[in-house]
BAKOLDREN-798430 format. One line per field, with one value per atom (N, C-alpha, C, O, CB): atom name; x, y, z. Coordinates in Angstrom, 1 decimal, padded with zeros to 4 digits. Glycine has a CB too. Layout:
atom CA,...
u X,...
v Y,...
w Z,...
END
This chain:
atom N,CA,C,O,CB,N,CA,C,O,CB,N,CA,C,O,CB,N,CA,C,O,CB,N,CA,C,O,CB,N,CA,C,O,CB,N,CA,C,O,CB,N,CA,C,O,CB,N,CA,C,O,CB,N,CA,C,O,CB,N,CA,C,O,CB,N,CA,C,O,CB,N,CA,C,O,CB,N,CA,C,O,CB,N,CA,C,O,CB,N,CA,C,O,CB,N,CA,C,O,CB,N,CA,C,O,CB,N,CA,C,O,CB,N,CA,C,O,CB,N,CA,C,O,CB,N,CA,C,O,CB,N,CA,C,O,CB,N,CA,C,O,CB,N,CA,C,O,CB,N,CA,C,O,CB,N,CA,C,O,CB,N,CA,C,O,CB,N,CA,C,O,CB,N,CA,C,O,CB,N,CA,C,O,CB,N,CA,C,O,CB,N,CA,C,O,CB,N,CA,C,O,CB,N,CA,C,O,CB,N,CA,C,O,CB,N,CA,C,O,CB,N,CA,C,O,CB,N,CA,C,O,CB,N,CA,C,O,CB,N,CA,C,O,CB,N,CA,C,O,CB,N,CA,C,O,CB,N,CA,C,O,CB,N,CA,C,O,CB,N,CA,C,O,CB,N,CA,C,O,CB,N,CA,C,O,CB,N,CA,C,O,CB,N,CA,C,O,CB,N,CA,C,O,CB,N,CA,C,O,CB,N,CA,C,O,CB,N,CA,C,O,CB,N,CA,C,O,CB,N,CA,C,O,CB,N,CA,C,O,CB,N,CA,C,O,CB,N,CA,C,O,CB,N,CA,C,O,CB,N,CA,C,O,CB,N,CA,C,O,CB,N,CA,C,O,CB,N,CA,C,O,CB,N,CA,C,O,CB,N,CA,C,O,CB,N,CA,C,O,CB,N,CA,C,O,CB,N,CA,C,O,CB,N,CA,C,O,CB,N,CA,C,O,CB,N,CA,C,O,CB,N,CA,C,O,CB,N,CA,C,O,CB,N,CA,C,O,CB,N,CA,C,O,CB,N,CA,C,O,CB,N,CA,C,O,CB,N,CA,C,O,CB,N,CA,C,O,CB,N,CA,C,O,CB,N,CA,C,O,CB,N,CA,C,O,CB,N,CA,C,O,CB,N,CA,C,O,CB,N,CA,C,O,CB,N,CA,C,O,CB,N,CA,C,O,CB,N,CA,C,O,CB,N,CA,C,O,CB,N,CA,C,O,CB,N,CA,C,O,CB,N,CA,C,O,CB,N,CA,C,O,CB,N,CA,C,O,CB,N,CA,C,O,CB,N,CA,C,O,CB,N,CA,C,O,CB,N,CA,C,O,CB,N,CA,C,O,CB,N,CA,C,O,CB,N,CA,C,O,CB,N,CA,C,O,CB,N,CA,C,O,CB,N,CA,C,O,CB,N,CA,C,O,CB,N,CA,C,O,CB,N,CA,C,O,CB,N,CA,C,O,CB,N,CA,C,O,CB,N,CA,C,O,CB,N,CA,C,O,CB,N,CA,C,O,CB,N,CA,C,O,CB,N,CA,C,O,CB,N,CA,C,O,CB,N,CA,C,O,CB,N,CA,C,O,CB,N,CA,C,O,CB,N,CA,C,O,CB,N,CA,C,O,CB,N,CA,C,O,CB,N,CA,C,O,CB,N,CA,C,O,CB,N,CA,C,O,CB,N,CA,C,O,CB,N,CA,C,O,CB,N,CA,C,O,CB,N,CA,C,O,CB,N,CA,C,O,CB,N,CA,C,O,CB,N,CA,C,O,CB,N,CA,C,O,CB,N,CA,C,O,CB,N,CA,C,O,CB,N,CA,C,O,CB,N,CA,C,O,CB,N,CA,C,O,CB,N,CA,C,O,CB,N,CA,C,O,CB,N,CA,C,O,CB,N,CA,C,O,CB,N,CA,C,O,CB,N,CA,C,O,CB,N,CA,C,O,CB,N,CA,C,O,CB,N,CA,C,O,CB,N,CA,C,O,CB,N,CA,C,O,CB,N,CA,C,O,CB,N,CA,C,O,CB,N,CA,C,O,CB,N,CA,C,O,CB,N,CA,C,O,CB,N,CA,C,O,CB,N,CA,C,O,CB,N,CA,C,O,CB,N,CA,C,O,CB,N,CA,C,O,CB,N,CA,C,O,CB,N,CA,C,O,CB,N,CA,C,O,CB,N,CA,C,O,CB,N,CA,C,O,CB,N,CA,C,O,CB,N,CA,C,O,CB,N,CA,C,O,CB,N,CA,C,O,CB,N,CA,C,O,CB,N,CA,C,O,CB,N,CA,C,O,CB,N,CA,C,O,CB,N,CA,C,O,CB,N,CA,C,O,CB,N,CA,C,O,CB,N,CA,C,O,CB,N,CA,C,O,CB,N,CA,C,O,CB,N,CA,C,O,CB,N,CA,C,O,CB,N,CA,C,O,CB,N,CA,C,O,CB,N,CA,C,O,CB,N,CA,C,O,CB,N,CA,C,O,CB,N,CA,C,O,CB,N,CA,C,O,CB,N,CA,C,O,CB,N,CA,C,O,CB,N,CA,C,O,CB,N,CA,C,O,CB,N,CA,C,O,CB,N,CA,C,O,CB,N,CA,C,O,CB,N,CA,C,O,CB
u 125.6,126.2,126.9,126.3,125.9,128.1,128.3,129.3,128.8,130.0,130.8,130.6,131.3,131.9,131.4,130.9,131.3,132.0,131.8,130.4,132.9,133.6,133.3,133.4,134.8,132.8,132.4,133.4,133.7,130.7,133.7,135.1,134.3,134.9,136.4,133.2,132.3,132.0,131.8,130.2,132.1,131.8,132.9,132.9,131.6,133.8,135.5,135.4,136.5,135.8,134.1,134.5,133.4,132.5,134.4,133.7,133.0,131.3,130.8,133.9,130.8,129.7,128.8,129.4,128.7,127.9,127.1,126.1,125.4,127.0,125.8,124.0,123.3,123.7,123.7,122.0,121.6,120.0,119.7,122.0,119.1,118.2,117.6,118.0,118.0,116.5,115.7,114.1,113.4,116.1,114.2,112.4,111.8,112.4,111.9,110.4,109.9,108.7,107.8,110.2,108.0,106.5,106.3,107.2,106.1,104.5,103.6,102.5,101.9,103.5,101.9,100.5,099.6,098.8,100.5,099.9,099.1,098.7,099.6,100.3,097.9,097.4,098.1,098.7,097.8,098.2,098.5,099.8,100.9,099.0,099.2,100.4,101.4,102.6,099.8,100.3,101.0,102.1,103.3,099.1,101.2,102.2,103.5,104.5,101.5,103.5,104.5,105.8,107.0,104.2,104.7,105.9,107.0,108.2,105.2,105.2,106.7,106.8,106.6,106.5,106.9,108.0,109.2,110.1,107.8,109.3,110.7,111.3,112.3,110.6,110.7,111.5,111.9,113.1,110.3,111.2,111.6,113.1,114.1,110.5,112.8,113.7,115.1,116.0,112.8,115.4,116.4,116.8,117.9,116.3,115.7,116.5,117.1,117.9,116.0,116.5,117.2,118.4,119.1,116.3,118.9,120.3,121.9,122.3,120.1,122.2,123.5,124.7,125.8,124.6,124.3,125.4,124.2,124.6,126.5,123.0,122.0,121.5,121.0,120.7,121.7,121.1,120.2,120.6,121.5,118.7,117.6,117.9,117.6,116.1,118.4,118.4,116.6,116.2,120.3,115.8,114.6,114.1,114.8,114.4,112.6,111.0,110.5,110.9,109.5,109.5,109.0,107.6,107.6,108.9,106.6,105.0,105.1,106.0,103.3,104.4,103.5,102.5,102.0,102.4,102.5,102.1,100.9,101.0,103.5,100.0,099.2,099.3,099.1,097.3,099.5,100.0,099.4,099.2,101.6,099.1,098.6,099.4,100.5,098.8,099.1,099.9,100.1,099.2,098.6,101.2,102.2,101.7,101.9,104.7,101.1,100.8,100.3,099.8,101.9,100.5,098.8,099.4,098.8,098.0,100.5,100.5,100.5,100.9,100.5,099.8,099.1,098.0,097.6,099.6,097.2,096.1,095.5,094.5,095.3,096.2,096.0,096.9,098.1,096.1,096.2,097.4,098.5,098.5,096.8,099.7,100.8,100.5,099.7,102.0,101.2,102.0,103.4,104.1,101.2,103.6,105.1,105.6,104.8,105.3,106.8,107.6,109.1,109.3,107.4,110.1,111.5,111.9,111.3,111.9,113.4,113.9,115.3,116.2,113.7,115.6,117.3,117.8,117.2,117.7,119.4,119.5,121.4,121.9,119.0,121.8,123.6,124.0,123.8,124.6,124.6,125.6,127.0,127.8,125.3,127.3,129.0,128.8,129.8,130.1,127.5,127.6,127.8,127.5,126.0,128.2,129.1,127.7,127.1,130.7,127.1,126.3,125.6,124.3,127.1,126.1,125.8,125.2,124.1,127.1,126.4,125.6,124.3,123.7,126.7,124.0,123.0,121.7,120.6,123.1,122.1,121.3,120.8,119.7,121.5,121.9,121.1,120.3,119.3,121.7,121.0,120.1,118.5,117.5,120.6,118.8,117.2,116.4,115.2,117.2,116.7,116.2,115.8,114.9,117.5,117.2,116.7,115.5,114.8,118.4,115.2,113.8,112.8,112.4,113.9,112.7,111.9,111.2,110.0,113.2,112.6,112.2,112.0,111.3,113.1,112.1,111.9,109.9,109.3,112.5,109.5,108.4,107.5,106.3,108.2,108.3,107.2,107.5,106.9,107.3,107.9,108.0,107.1,106.2,109.9,107.5,105.5,104.1,103.1,105.4,104.3,102.9,102.7,101.5,102.8,103.5,103.2,103.4,102.6,101.5,104.1,104.5,106.1,106.9,104.4,106.4,107.8,108.4,109.4,107.9,108.3,109.1,108.3,107.1,109.7,109.2,109.0,107.3,106.6,110.6,106.9,105.7,105.0,105.6,106.0,103.6,102.8,102.1,102.3,102.0,101.3,100.4,098.9,098.7,101.1,097.9,096.5,096.0,096.5,095.6,094.9,093.6,093.0,092.5,092.7,093.0,091.3,090.6,090.9,091.4,089.3,088.8,088.6,087.8,087.9,090.3,090.9,092.2,092.9,091.2,092.2,094.1,094.7,094.2,095.6,095.6,096.8,097.3,097.6,097.8,097.7,098.3,099.0,098.8,097.8,100.1,101.3,101.3,101.2,102.3,101.7,101.2,102.6,103.5,099.8,102.7,104.0,103.9,103.4,104.5,104.4,104.4,105.4,105.1,104.8,106.4,107.3,108.5,108.9,108.3,108.8,109.6,110.8,110.3,108.6,112.1,113.1,114.0,114.4,114.4,113.9,115.1,116.0,115.7,114.0,116.9,118.1,118.1,118.8,119.9,117.3,117.9,118.7,118.5,117.7,119.3,120.7,121.8,121.3,120.6,122.7,123.6,124.8,125.8,123.6,125.0,125.7,125.6,124.6,126.7,126.8,127.0,127.5,128.1,127.6,127.3,127.8,127.1,126.0,127.4,127.5,127.3,127.4,128.1,127.9,126.6,126.9,126.2,124.9,126.8,126.8,126.3,127.0,128.1,126.2,126.1,126.0,124.8,123.6,125.8,125.2,124.2,122.7,121.6,125.1,123.0,122.1,121.9,120.8,122.6,122.8,122.3,122.4,123.4,122.9,121.8,122.2,121.7,120.5,120.9,122.6,122.1,122.6,123.8,122.1,122.1,120.8,119.9,120.2,120.6,118.1,117.9,117.4,117.1,117.0,117.3,117.1,116.0,116.5,117.0,114.8,113.1,113.3,112.1,112.3,113.7,113.1,113.0,112.0,113.9,113.2,113.3,111.9,111.8,114.0,111.1,109.9,108.8,107.9,110.0,109.0,108.3,108.2,109.0,109.4,106.7,106.1,106.0,105.7,104.6,106.2,105.9,107.1,107.1,105.3,108.4,109.2,109.8,110.9,109.8,109.7,110.2,109.1,109.6,110.1,107.9,106.7,108.1,108.9,105.0,107.9,108.2,110.1,110.7,107.9,110.4,111.6,111.7,112.6,111.7,110.7,110.5,110.3,110.5,109.0,110.1,109.4,111.0,111.2,108.0,111.8,113.2,114.1,115.0,113.7,114.1,114.9,115.5,116.5,115.4,114.2,113.7,115.4,115.4,112.4,116.6,117.5,118.4,119.4,118.1,118.2,119.2,119.7,118.7,118.6,121.0,121.1,121.3,122.1,122.6,120.7,121.2,122.5,122.7,120.4,123.5,125.2,125.2,126.3,126.0,123.8,124.2,123.6,124.3,123.5,122.4,121.4,122.0,121.6,119.4,122.6,122.6,121.6,121.5,123.5,120.4,119.5,118.9,119.2,119.0,117.8,117.7,116.7,116.7,117.0,116.1,114.5,113.9,113.6,113.5,113.5,112.4,112.7,111.6,112.3,113.7,113.5,113.2,112.3,114.4,114.0,113.8,112.1,111.5,114.7,111.3,109.4,108.8,108.0,108.7,109.3,108.3,108.6,107.9,107.8,109.7,109.5,109.0,108.9,110.4,108.3,108.0,106.6,105.9,106.7,106.7,105.6,104.1,103.3,106.1,103.7,102.8,102.5,102.1,102.7,102.9,103.0,101.9,100.9,103.7,102.2,100.7,100.2,100.7,100.3,099.0,098.7,099.2,099.4,097.2,099.2,099.9,099.1,098.6,101.4,098.7,097.8,098.8,099.6,096.9,098.8,099.0,098.3,097.1,098.5,098.9,098.3,097.0,097.1,099.4,095.8,094.4,093.7,092.6,094.5,094.2,093.7,092.9,091.8,094.5,093.6,092.4,090.8,090.1,092.6,090.5,089.5,088.1,087.0,089.7,089.0,088.4,088.5,087.6,088.8,089.3,089.1,087.6,087.0,090.5,087.2,086.1,086.0,087.1,085.4,085.2,084.9,085.2,084.9,083.6,085.7,084.7,084.1,084.6,085.5,083.1,082.6,082.5,081.7,081.6,082.9,083.7,083.2,083.5,084.0
v 074.0,073.9,074.3,074.9,073.6,074.1,075.9,075.1,074.8,077.6,074.8,073.9,072.6,072.5,074.5,071.8,070.8,070.3,070.9,070.2,068.7,068.4,067.3,066.4,068.3,066.8,065.2,065.2,065.9,064.6,064.3,064.0,063.1,063.0,062.3,062.9,062.2,064.0,064.3,060.8,064.5,066.1,066.3,066.5,067.4,066.2,066.4,068.4,069.0,066.0,069.2,070.4,071.3,070.7,071.3,072.1,072.2,072.8,073.8,073.4,072.0,072.4,073.1,072.6,070.5,074.0,074.7,074.2,073.7,075.5,074.3,074.0,075.3,076.1,073.2,075.6,076.9,076.3,075.1,077.5,077.5,077.6,078.4,079.5,077.5,078.1,079.1,078.8,077.8,078.5,080.2,080.5,080.3,080.6,082.3,079.7,080.3,080.8,080.1,079.7,081.7,082.1,082.2,082.1,083.9,082.6,083.1,083.2,082.6,082.3,084.4,084.5,085.2,086.2,085.1,084.3,085.1,083.6,082.8,086.2,083.3,082.0,081.1,081.2,082.3,079.9,078.8,078.8,078.3,077.8,079.5,079.8,078.4,078.3,080.7,077.4,076.1,075.6,075.2,074.6,075.6,075.2,076.0,075.4,075.8,077.1,078.0,077.9,078.2,078.4,077.1,076.9,075.5,075.2,076.6,074.8,073.2,073.2,072.1,071.1,074.0,074.4,074.6,073.9,075.0,076.3,076.5,075.1,074.6,077.6,074.7,073.5,072.8,072.9,072.4,072.2,071.4,071.7,071.0,071.6,073.1,073.9,074.1,074.5,075.1,074.1,073.8,072.8,072.8,074.1,071.3,070.2,069.6,068.7,069.3,070.5,069.9,070.5,070.1,070.3,071.7,072.5,071.6,071.2,074.0,071.7,070.8,071.5,071.0,070.5,072.2,072.6,072.8,073.5,074.3,072.3,072.1,070.9,070.3,073.1,070.5,069.5,069.4,069.2,069.1,069.4,069.6,068.3,067.2,069.7,068.5,067.5,067.8,066.8,067.9,069.0,068.0,069.5,070.5,066.7,069.4,070.4,070.6,070.0,069.4,071.6,071.8,070.9,070.7,073.8,070.7,071.0,072.5,073.2,070.7,072.8,074.0,074.9,074.3,073.4,076.2,076.2,077.7,078.0,076.5,078.1,079.3,080.5,080.4,078.9,081.4,082.7,083.8,083.9,083.3,084.3,085.9,087.0,087.4,086.2,087.4,088.7,089.7,089.9,089.7,090.2,091.3,092.9,093.2,090.8,093.6,095.0,095.2,094.2,095.8,096.2,096.5,096.4,096.7,098.4,095.9,094.9,094.1,094.1,094.9,093.3,092.5,091.9,092.0,091.9,091.2,090.8,089.5,089.1,091.3,088.9,087.0,086.7,087.1,085.9,085.7,084.8,084.1,083.7,083.7,083.9,083.0,082.0,081.6,083.1,081.1,079.7,079.5,079.6,078.3,079.1,079.3,078.3,077.5,079.9,077.8,076.7,076.7,077.8,075.5,076.1,076.1,074.8,073.7,076.3,075.4,074.3,073.9,074.2,074.3,073.3,073.1,072.3,071.5,072.2,072.9,072.3,072.3,072.8,073.7,071.2,071.6,072.2,071.8,070.4,073.0,074.0,074.1,074.1,075.6,074.1,075.0,076.0,076.7,074.4,076.5,078.2,079.3,079.1,078.7,080.3,081.3,081.9,081.9,082.2,082.6,083.5,084.3,084.4,084.5,084.6,085.7,085.1,085.3,086.4,083.9,083.1,082.1,081.5,082.4,082.0,081.4,082.3,081.9,081.0,083.9,084.4,084.8,085.2,085.0,084.5,084.6,083.8,084.2,084.9,082.0,081.1,081.4,081.2,079.9,082.0,082.1,083.2,082.9,083.0,084.1,085.3,084.6,084.8,086.7,083.5,083.7,082.2,082.1,083.2,081.7,080.6,081.9,082.4,079.6,082.2,083.6,084.2,084.3,084.9,084.4,085.0,084.0,084.4,085.9,082.8,081.7,081.4,081.2,080.8,081.5,081.3,082.4,082.3,080.5,083.8,084.9,085.0,086.0,086.4,084.6,084.9,083.5,083.5,084.8,082.3,081.6,081.7,081.1,079.7,082.7,083.4,084.3,084.5,084.1,085.0,085.7,087.2,088.1,085.3,087.4,088.3,089.0,088.1,087.9,090.1,090.6,090.7,091.4,092.2,090.4,090.3,089.7,089.4,091.5,089.5,088.4,088.9,088.2,088.5,090.3,090.7,091.2,091.3,091.9,091.4,091.6,092.6,092.7,090.3,093.5,094.2,094.5,094.9,095.7,094.1,094.1,095.2,095.6,092.9,095.7,096.5,096.0,094.8,096.5,096.8,096.8,098.2,099.1,096.5,097.9,099.0,100.5,101.5,098.6,099.8,100.4,101.1,101.9,099.6,100.7,101.0,100.0,098.9,101.9,100.1,099.5,098.5,099.1,100.7,096.8,095.7,095.0,093.9,095.0,095.3,094.0,093.0,092.7,094.3,091.9,090.4,090.0,090.5,089.3,088.8,087.9,086.7,085.8,087.6,086.5,085.7,084.0,082.8,086.4,085.0,083.4,084.4,085.5,081.8,083.8,084.9,083.7,082.7,085.9,083.7,082.4,083.7,084.9,081.4,083.4,084.4,083.3,082.2,085.1,083.8,082.7,082.9,083.8,082.9,082.3,082.2,082.0,082.9,081.6,081.7,081.2,080.6,079.6,080.4,080.6,080.3,079.6,080.1,080.8,078.2,078.0,078.9,079.2,078.1,079.3,080.2,081.2,081.8,079.8,081.6,082.8,084.0,083.8,082.5,085.5,086.4,086.5,085.7,087.0,087.5,088.1,089.7,089.9,087.2,090.4,091.7,092.3,092.6,092.8,092.3,092.7,094.0,093.9,091.4,094.8,095.8,094.6,095.0,097.2,093.9,093.3,092.2,091.6,092.9,091.7,090.4,090.5,091.0,089.3,090.2,090.0,088.4,088.1,091.4,087.5,086.7,086.6,086.9,085.6,086.4,085.9,086.8,088.0,085.3,086.4,087.9,088.1,087.5,088.3,089.6,091.0,090.5,089.4,092.9,090.3,090.0,088.7,088.7,089.6,087.7,086.4,086.6,085.9,085.2,086.8,087.3,088.0,088.0,088.1,088.4,088.8,088.4,089.1,089.7,087.2,086.9,084.8,083.9,087.7,085.0,083.3,082.8,081.6,083.1,083.8,082.5,082.2,081.3,083.0,082.5,082.0,081.5,081.1,082.6,081.3,081.1,079.3,078.2,082.6,079.4,078.5,077.1,076.4,079.6,077.1,075.8,075.9,074.8,077.0,076.3,076.5,075.6,074.7,077.9,075.6,075.2,073.5,072.5,076.2,073.3,072.0,071.3,070.1,072.1,072.0,070.9,071.7,071.8,070.1,072.2,072.5,073.5,074.2,072.3,072.9,073.8,074.1,075.2,072.9,073.5,073.9,074.6,075.0,073.0,075.1,075.7,076.8,077.3,076.2,077.4,078.3,080.2,080.3,077.5,081.3,082.5,083.0,083.6,083.4,083.0,083.4,084.2,084.6,083.6,085.4,086.8,086.5,086.4,088.3,086.6,086.3,085.1,084.9,086.0,084.3,082.9,082.7,082.6,082.8,082.4,081.9,081.1,081.1,082.3,079.9,078.7,079.4,080.6,077.0,078.7,079.1,079.4,080.5,077.9,077.8,077.6,078.4,078.5,076.3,079.3,080.5,081.9,082.7,080.6,082.2,083.3,083.4,084.5,083.0,082.3,082.1,082.5,083.4,080.5,081.5,082.1,083.2,083.3,081.3,084.5,086.0,086.7,088.0,086.5,085.6,086.9,088.2,088.0,085.7,088.8,089.7,089.6,089.2,090.7,090.1,090.0,089.1,089.4,091.0,087.5,086.7,086.4,085.9,085.4,086.8,086.3,084.9,083.9,086.8,084.9,083.5,082.8,083.2,083.2,081.5,080.6,079.2,079.1,080.3,078.4,077.6,076.2,076.4,078.5,074.9,073.8,074.1,074.4,072.6,074.1,074.5,073.4,072.4,074.1,074.0,072.9,072.8,072.2,071.6,073.6,073.8,074.6,074.5,074.1,076.0,077.6,077.4,077.5,079.0,077.2,077.6,076.1,076.3,077.1,075.2,074.5,075.2,074.8,073.3,076.1,076.7,077.6,078.1,077.6,077.5,078.1,079.1,079.7,077.8,079.6,081.6,081.9,080.9,082.2,082.9,082.5,084.1,085.2,081.4,083.9,085.3,086.1,085.8,085.4,086.9,088.1,088.0,088.6,089.4
w 101.0,100.3,099.2,098.3,100.4,099.0,098.2,096.5,095.4,099.8,097.0,095.7,096.2,097.2,094.2,095.3,095.0,093.6,092.5,095.4,093.6,092.5,092.0,092.8,092.6,090.6,090.6,089.6,088.6,090.2,089.9,089.1,087.2,086.1,090.5,087.6,086.1,085.5,084.4,086.7,086.2,085.5,084.7,083.5,086.5,085.5,085.0,085.6,085.9,082.3,085.7,086.3,087.9,088.3,084.8,088.2,089.7,089.6,089.1,090.6,090.1,089.3,091.4,092.4,087.9,091.8,092.3,092.6,091.8,091.9,093.6,094.1,094.2,094.9,095.8,093.3,092.9,093.4,093.6,091.2,093.4,093.4,092.8,092.8,094.1,092.1,090.9,091.3,091.5,088.9,091.4,091.9,090.5,089.5,092.6,090.4,089.3,088.8,089.4,088.7,088.1,088.9,087.3,086.4,090.3,087.1,085.9,086.2,087.1,084.7,085.3,085.7,084.8,084.8,087.0,083.9,082.6,082.0,082.1,081.4,081.6,080.2,080.7,081.8,078.4,079.8,080.6,082.1,082.0,079.4,083.1,083.9,084.5,084.5,085.2,085.0,085.6,083.7,083.7,086.4,082.6,081.1,081.5,081.9,079.2,081.3,081.7,082.1,081.7,082.4,083.9,084.6,084.0,083.9,086.2,083.7,083.7,082.5,082.3,084.3,081.1,080.4,080.6,080.3,080.0,081.5,082.0,082.5,082.0,083.2,083.4,084.5,083.1,082.8,086.0,082.3,081.2,080.3,080.3,080.3,079.6,079.3,080.5,079.8,078.9,081.3,082.2,082.5,082.9,083.0,082.5,082.5,081.3,081.3,083.0,080.1,078.5,078.3,077.3,077.1,079.4,079.3,080.0,081.0,080.3,078.6,079.3,080.6,081.0,077.9,080.7,082.1,083.3,084.3,081.7,083.3,084.8,084.8,083.8,085.0,085.8,086.5,086.9,088.1,087.1,087.0,087.7,088.6,088.2,086.8,089.6,090.8,091.8,092.3,091.9,092.2,092.5,092.6,092.5,093.9,092.8,092.0,093.4,094.4,090.6,093.3,094.6,093.6,092.4,095.5,094.8,093.8,093.6,094.1,094.8,093.0,092.4,093.5,094.4,091.2,093.3,094.5,093.7,092.5,096.0,094.6,093.6,094.7,095.9,093.0,094.2,095.4,095.1,093.9,095.6,095.6,096.1,095.5,096.0,097.8,094.4,093.4,094.9,095.7,091.7,094.9,096.0,095.0,093.8,096.0,096.3,095.4,094.1,093.5,095.3,093.7,092.9,091.6,090.6,093.2,091.5,089.9,088.5,087.4,089.6,089.5,089.2,089.7,090.8,089.1,088.5,089.1,089.3,089.9,088.6,088.7,088.8,089.4,089.3,087.6,090.4,090.9,090.0,088.8,091.7,091.0,090.3,090.4,091.3,090.6,089.5,090.1,089.7,088.7,089.6,091.2,091.6,091.8,092.0,092.7,091.7,092.5,092.9,093.3,091.7,092.9,093.2,092.4,092.4,094.8,091.7,091.4,091.9,091.1,090.2,092.9,093.1,091.8,091.2,094.6,091.6,090.2,091.3,092.3,088.3,089.9,089.9,088.8,087.6,090.0,089.0,087.7,087.7,088.7,087.6,086.6,086.1,085.7,085.4,084.9,085.7,084.9,086.1,087.3,084.0,085.8,086.8,086.7,085.7,086.3,088.0,088.6,087.3,087.3,089.6,086.4,085.4,084.4,084.0,084.9,083.8,082.8,083.2,082.3,082.3,084.5,084.6,084.3,083.6,085.8,085.0,084.4,083.0,082.6,084.9,082.3,081.3,080.6,079.9,080.6,081.1,080.6,081.0,080.4,081.1,082.2,082.9,081.8,081.7,085.0,081.1,080.6,079.0,078.2,080.6,078.9,077.2,077.8,076.8,075.4,078.3,078.8,078.9,077.8,080.7,079.8,079.7,078.1,077.7,080.3,077.6,076.1,075.5,074.5,075.3,075.4,074.9,074.4,073.3,076.1,076.0,076.0,076.3,076.3,076.7,076.5,075.8,074.3,074.0,076.3,073.6,071.9,071.6,070.7,071.0,072.6,071.8,072.4,072.2,071.6,073.4,073.9,073.0,072.6,075.6,072.4,071.3,072.3,072.0,070.4,073.2,073.6,073.2,073.0,074.7,073.0,072.6,074.1,074.0,071.6,075.1,076.4,077.2,077.0,076.9,078.5,079.5,080.2,081.0,080.9,079.7,080.4,079.1,078.1,081.6,079.2,078.1,079.0,080.3,077.3,078.2,079.2,078.7,077.6,079.5,079.5,079.1,079.8,080.8,079.3,078.9,078.9,080.0,080.1,077.6,080.8,081.7,081.6,081.0,083.6,082.6,082.3,083.2,083.2,082.0,084.3,085.2,084.6,085.2,086.2,083.9,082.8,082.6,082.8,083.6,082.3,081.9,083.1,084.2,081.4,083.2,083.7,083.5,083.0,083.9,083.6,083.8,084.6,085.8,084.2,082.8,083.3,083.0,082.3,082.3,084.0,084.0,083.4,084.0,085.3,081.9,081.3,081.9,081.9,080.2,082.2,083.0,083.9,083.5,081.4,084.8,085.6,086.1,086.6,087.2,086.1,086.5,087.8,087.6,084.7,088.3,089.8,090.2,090.5,091.7,090.3,090.9,092.4,092.8,090.3,093.2,095.1,095.5,096.4,095.9,095.6,095.9,095.2,094.8,096.7,094.8,094.7,094.9,094.3,094.7,095.8,096.6,097.9,098.5,095.9,098.1,099.5,099.5,100.4,100.4,098.2,097.2,097.8,098.4,095.5,097.7,097.4,096.0,095.5,097.9,095.2,094.3,094.2,094.1,093.3,094.1,093.3,092.2,092.0,094.1,091.5,090.2,089.7,089.9,089.4,089.1,088.8,087.8,087.7,087.6,087.4,086.6,087.7,087.5,085.2,088.9,089.7,090.9,091.3,089.6,091.6,093.6,093.9,093.7,095.0,094.5,095.0,096.3,096.3,094.3,097.4,097.5,097.2,097.6,098.6,096.3,095.8,097.0,098.0,094.4,096.3,097.7,097.8,098.1,097.6,097.8,097.7,098.6,098.8,095.9,099.2,099.2,100.6,100.8,098.5,101.3,102.3,103.4,104.7,101.7,102.4,102.2,101.4,101.1,101.9,101.0,100.0,100.3,100.3,098.5,100.5,100.9,099.8,099.8,101.6,098.4,097.0,096.8,096.0,095.3,097.3,097.3,098.7,098.4,096.5,099.7,100.6,100.9,100.9,101.5,101.1,100.8,099.8,100.4,099.5,099.1,097.5,098.2,098.3,094.7,098.4,099.3,100.3,100.3,099.9,101.5,102.9,102.3,103.1,103.8,101.2,100.8,100.4,100.6,099.3,099.9,099.8,100.2,099.4,098.3,100.9,101.8,102.8,102.9,101.4,103.7,105.0,105.7,106.3,106.3,105.7,106.6,106.0,106.6,107.4,104.3,103.4,104.3,105.0,101.8,104.6,105.4,104.4,103.4,106.3,104.8,104.2,104.4,105.5,104.7,103.6,103.5,103.8,104.2,102.5,104.0,104.8,106.2,107.1,104.1,106.2,107.8,108.3,109.5,107.7,108.1,108.9,109.5,110.7,109.9,108.6,108.8,108.4,107.2,109.0,108.5,107.5,106.6,106.4,108.1,106.1,105.0,106.0,106.4,104.0,106.8,108.1,109.1,109.6,108.8,109.8,110.4,109.7,110.1,111.2,108.7,107.7,107.4,107.4,106.1,107.2,106.7,107.8,107.8,106.4,109.6,110.2,111.0,112.0,110.9,110.7,110.7,109.9,109.9,110.7,108.7,107.5,108.8,109.8,105.3,108.3,108.6,108.2,109.1,108.0,107.0,106.3,105.0,103.9,106.0,105.6,104.2,103.6,104.1,104.2,101.8,101.7,101.5,102.0,100.7,100.5,100.8,099.7,098.6,101.1,100.5,099.4,099.2,100.3,099.8,098.6,098.0,097.5,096.6,096.5,098.0,096.9,095.8,095.9,097.2,094.4,093.0,093.4,094.0,091.3,092.9,092.9,093.9,093.8,092.8,095.1,096.5,096.5,096.8,097.5,096.1,096.4,096.3,097.2,095.0,095.1,094.6,096.4,096.7,092.2,097.0,098.0,099.1,099.8,098.1,099.7,100.9,101.0,100.1,101.1,102.2,102.1,102.2,102.3,102.6,102.2,102.8,103.8,104.4,103.0,104.9,106.0,106.5,106.3,107.4,107.1,107.3,108.4,109.3,106.9,108.5,109.9,110.6,111.6,110.0
END
């Protein structure tokens, strides 16, 4: 779906998908609060939310597992304006958590570790391609990340990537080495397997 016109709204609204993630402190609470702040925004209507997932951190920058979700929204904000709203939500929640920005640095025995308070990313904005210095849509890492694709699979498996012309389901099937993704609350119930 790209853009449609709702006579009750009087403006053109676009279906977009926002990825949410947190790996510090009350991870679940930060994702839920970010979702609520999106719902409270007058130019955003949250249409559907995925379940919450606990996801393995990617790379060496993070230690804690993330809580991730994806929200399908309708908005009359342009991509750059929507990104600003996402950054404002990140900043608001980070300041409530006592951090100066969306990340905090924790000291560990091995050195400093950067942790995300909350992260909101525009994964898709209708069928549009956006390439700005501060924003690329569809999100450039989406095709490599199970933590975004699995929640998307739940709410929009047939959504088509406007550049690759593949569905979310097809992209997920072609992941080379996906990180582990569990429905929130089930990760500790998975038994350890002996080699």
